[in-house]
Backbone as CSV, one residue per row, in Angstrom:
resi,resn,N_x,N_y,N_z,CA_x,CA_y,CA_z,C_x,C_y,C_z
1,MET,0.823,-1.197,0.000,0.000,0.000,0.000,0.862,1.255,0.000
2,ASN,2.015,1.173,0.676,2.884,2.335,0.759,3.441,2.702,-0.615
3,SER,3.794,1.715,-1.429,4.350,2.023,-2.744,3.280,2.637,-3.659
4,LEU,2.027,2.215,-3.531,0.955,2.808,-4.315,0.762,4.270,-3.922
5,LYS,0.781,4.541,-2.637,0.641,5.912,-2.151,1.816,6.763,-2.623
6,GLN,3.007,6.192,-2.577,4.191,6.916,-3.019,4.121,7.193,-4.524
7,ARG,3.669,6.224,-5.299,3.565,6.402,-6.746,2.525,7.460,-7.102
8,LEU,1.428,7.526,-6.347,0.376,8.493,-6.642,0.783,9.926,-6.322
9,PHE,1.555,10.134,-5.271,1.818,11.487,-4.798,3.211,12.010,-5.103
10,THR,4.028,11.270,-5.827,5.365,11.760,-6.156,5.599,11.706,-7.661
11,ASN,6.628,12.426,-8.092,7.109,12.405,-9.467,6.067,12.875,-10.475
12,TRP,5.376,13.963,-10.171,4.423,14.530,-11.120,5.183,15.479,-12.037
13,HIS,5.054,15.280,-13.336,5.704,16.122,-14.327,4.657,16.576,-15.337
14,LEU,5.079,17.386,-16.286,4.142,18.002,-17.221,3.332,16.975,-18.014
15,VAL,3.968,15.954,-18.510,3.262,14.954,-19.328,2.229,14.206,-18.487
16,ARG,2.573,13.919,-17.253,1.633,13.204,-16.380,0.409,14.070,-16.066
17,VAL,0.630,15.359,-15.848,-0.485,16.272,-15.593,-1.343,16.418,-16.849
18,MET,-0.696,16.458,-18.017,-1.462,16.549,-19.267,-2.322,15.306,-19.484
19,ARG,-1.785,14.124,-19.185,-2.581,12.894,-19.313,-3.785,12.919,-18.383
20,LEU,-3.588,13.421,-17.172,-4.701,13.517,-16.228,-5.753,14.481,-16.748
21,GLY,-5.310,15.627,-17.266,-6.255,16.610,-17.808,-7.025,16.073,-19.001
22,ILE,-6.331,15.391,-19.908,-6.997,14.811,-21.086,-7.976,13.732,-20.653
23,GLY,-7.584,12.910,-19.678,-8.478,11.860,-19.195,-9.740,12.416,-18.569
24,ILE,-9.585,13.448,-17.746,-10.757,14.064,-17.105,-11.644,14.718,-18.151
25,MET,-11.021,15.419,-19.105,-11.799,16.084,-20.149,-12.583,15.061,-20.984
26,LEU,-11.944,13.950,-21.344,-12.626,12.951,-22.153,-13.739,12.235,-21.398
27,ILE,-13.531,11.998,-20.107,-14.589,11.315,-19.351,-15.803,12.231,-19.164
28,VAL,-15.561,13.538,-18.993,-16.678,14.486,-18.885,-17.432,14.553,-20.218
29,MET,-16.675,14.617,-21.320,-17.328,14.660,-22.637,-18.087,13.359,-22.923
30,GLY,-17.523,12.226,-22.492,-18.199,10.952,-22.699,-19.492,10.844,-21.924
31,VAL,-19.492,11.364,-20.702,-20.719,11.323,-19.884,-21.762,12.274,-20.465
32,GLN,-21.323,13.464,-20.885,-22.275,14.431,-21.442,-22.911,13.937,-22.732
33,SER,-22.125,13.296,-23.585,-22.666,12.833,-24.864,-23.169,11.392,-24.810
34,LYS,-23.060,10.774,-23.629,-23.489,9.395,-23.417,-22.801,8.448,-24.412
35,ASP,-21.507,8.674,-24.589,-20.699,7.878,-25.511,-19.782,6.989,-24.681
36,TRP,-20.054,5.690,-24.658,-19.280,4.781,-23.814,-17.874,4.551,-24.370
37,ALA,-17.701,4.688,-25.697,-16.378,4.483,-26.293,-15.413,5.579,-25.841
38,MET,-15.883,6.805,-25.786,-15.033,7.899,-25.310,-14.725,7.731,-23.832
39,GLY,-15.676,7.193,-23.085,-15.436,6.919,-21.669,-14.358,5.871,-21.470
40,LEU,-14.368,4.830,-22.302,-13.322,3.810,-22.213,-11.962,4.364,-22.635
41,PHE,-11.955,5.228,-23.651,-10.716,5.844,-24.094,-10.144,6.762,-23.008
42,SER,-11.015,7.413,-22.253,-10.546,8.288,-21.175,-9.926,7.479,-20.038
43,ILE,-10.401,6.263,-19.830,-9.827,5.414,-18.783,-8.373,5.097,-19.094
44,PHE,-8.041,4.964,-20.385,-6.658,4.735,-20.797,-5.756,5.880,-20.338
45,PHE,-6.174,7.133,-20.551,-5.376,8.282,-20.132,-5.340,8.418,-18.611
46,LEU,-6.441,8.151,-17.952,-6.460,8.230,-16.493,-5.555,7.175,-15.874
47,TYR,-5.539,5.981,-16.441,-4.655,4.926,-15.953,-3.192,5.334,-16.098
48,GLN,-2.852,5.895,-17.257,-1.479,6.338,-17.476,-1.082,7.432,-16.486
49,ALA,-1.987,8.351,-16.198,-1.668,9.445,-15.287,-1.519,8.944,-13.853
50,VAL,-2.406,8.069,-13.420,-2.371,7.606,-12.024,-1.169,6.704,-11.771
51,THR,-0.865,5.814,-12.707,0.223,4.867,-12.477,1.559,5.346,-13.024
52,ASP,1.601,6.509,-13.666,2.815,7.079,-14.259,3.450,6.112,-15.249
53,THR,2.635,5.575,-16.133,3.133,4.704,-17.195,2.865,5.373,-18.529
54,GLY,3.548,4.906,-19.543,3.325,5.394,-20.892,2.799,4.258,-21.742
55,CYS,2.874,4.424,-23.019,2.414,3.371,-23.915,3.298,2.129,-23.810
56,CYS,4.556,2.329,-23.451,5.495,1.201,-23.365,5.512,0.570,-21.976
57,GLY,4.831,1.138,-21.016,4.878,0.635,-19.655,5.870,1.432,-18.826
58,THR,6.068,1.025,-17.615,6.959,1.747,-16.732,8.387,1.640,-17.232
59,GLN,8.943,2.738,-17.626,10.302,2.866,-18.141,10.581,1.871,-19.259
60,GLY,9.607,1.627,-20.116,9.784,0.696,-21.222,10.762,1.207,-22.263
61,CYS,10.840,2.502,-22.431,11.769,3.108,-23.394,12.929,3.771,-22.660
62,TYR,13.182,3.354,-21.464,14.199,3.963,-20.624,15.597,3.666,-21.150
63,ALA,16.412,4.678,-21.237,17.825,4.519,-21.597,18.643,5.020,-20.413
64,PRO,19.515,4.199,-19.863,20.277,4.634,-18.694,21.202,5.791,-19.043
65,PRO,21.397,6.706,-18.104,22.282,7.837,-18.381,23.723,7.370,-18.559
66,ALA,24.439,8.103,-19.372,25.840,7.754,-19.617,26.647,7.970,-18.340
67,THR,27.509,7.033,-18.050,28.356,7.160,-16.873,29.776,7.459,-17.311
68,ARG,30.491,8.143,-16.459,31.882,8.460,-16.759,32.748,7.260,-16.454
69,ARG,33.668,7.025,-17.339,34.603,5.931,-17.110,35.785,6.448,-16.324
70,SER,36.303,5.644,-15.505,37.487,6.000,-14.740,38.691,6.046,-15.674
71,THR,39.674,6.866,-15.355,40.826,7.016,-16.246,41.767,5.824,-16.156
72,ASN,41.735,5.091,-15.079,42.628,3.939,-14.917,41.806,2.658,-14.787
73,THR,41.311,2.170,-15.892,40.573,0.914,-15.849,41.519,-0.232,-16.158
74,ILE,41.077,-1.424,-15.930,41.911,-2.608,-16.127,42.245,-2.797,-17.605
75,ASN,41.315,-2.503,-18.491,41.523,-2.750,-19.917,42.433,-1.723,-20.578
76,GLU,42.592,-0.576,-19.964,43.440,0.445,-20.562,44.888,0.209,-20.166
77,GLN,45.768,0.455,-21.104,47.192,0.314,-20.836,47.841,1.681,-21.002
78,GLU,48.909,1.882,-20.264,49.646,3.127,-20.380,50.354,3.159,-21.725
79,ALA,50.280,4.295,-22.402,50.964,4.434,-23.687,52.440,4.712,-23.450
80,GLU,53.277,4.072,-24.235,54.709,4.298,-24.138,55.143,5.119,-25.320
81,TYR,55.867,6.190,-25.049,56.320,7.086,-26.084,57.841,7.010,-26.174
82,GLU,58.346,7.070,-27.381,59.788,7.063,-27.608,60.144,8.317,-28.395
83,GLU,61.061,9.057,-27.868,61.450,10.297,-28.523,62.393,9.995,-29.679
84,ILE,62.067,10.543,-30.841,62.897,10.346,-32.033,63.607,11.642,-32.337
85,LYS,64.964,11.554,-32.505,65.747,12.758,-32.782,66.260,12.751,-34.189
């Protein structure tokens, strides 16, 4: 239960707020026009907003950030230079 509460109340960003707004707008329009298909379509946006998922799922298109490599790794060897006169 704690993770659900944490997921609902944290990490709100612009896209998540837009999904919530679109979902609410579509469900209101579906109820006003008595269109059940629009109501079902609005549930898709509301689900995405509440669970913070996208079309690919939670971090389905996630690419890890680039990390810096250390200057002295095991695979790297010191270069040897020879002065030519």
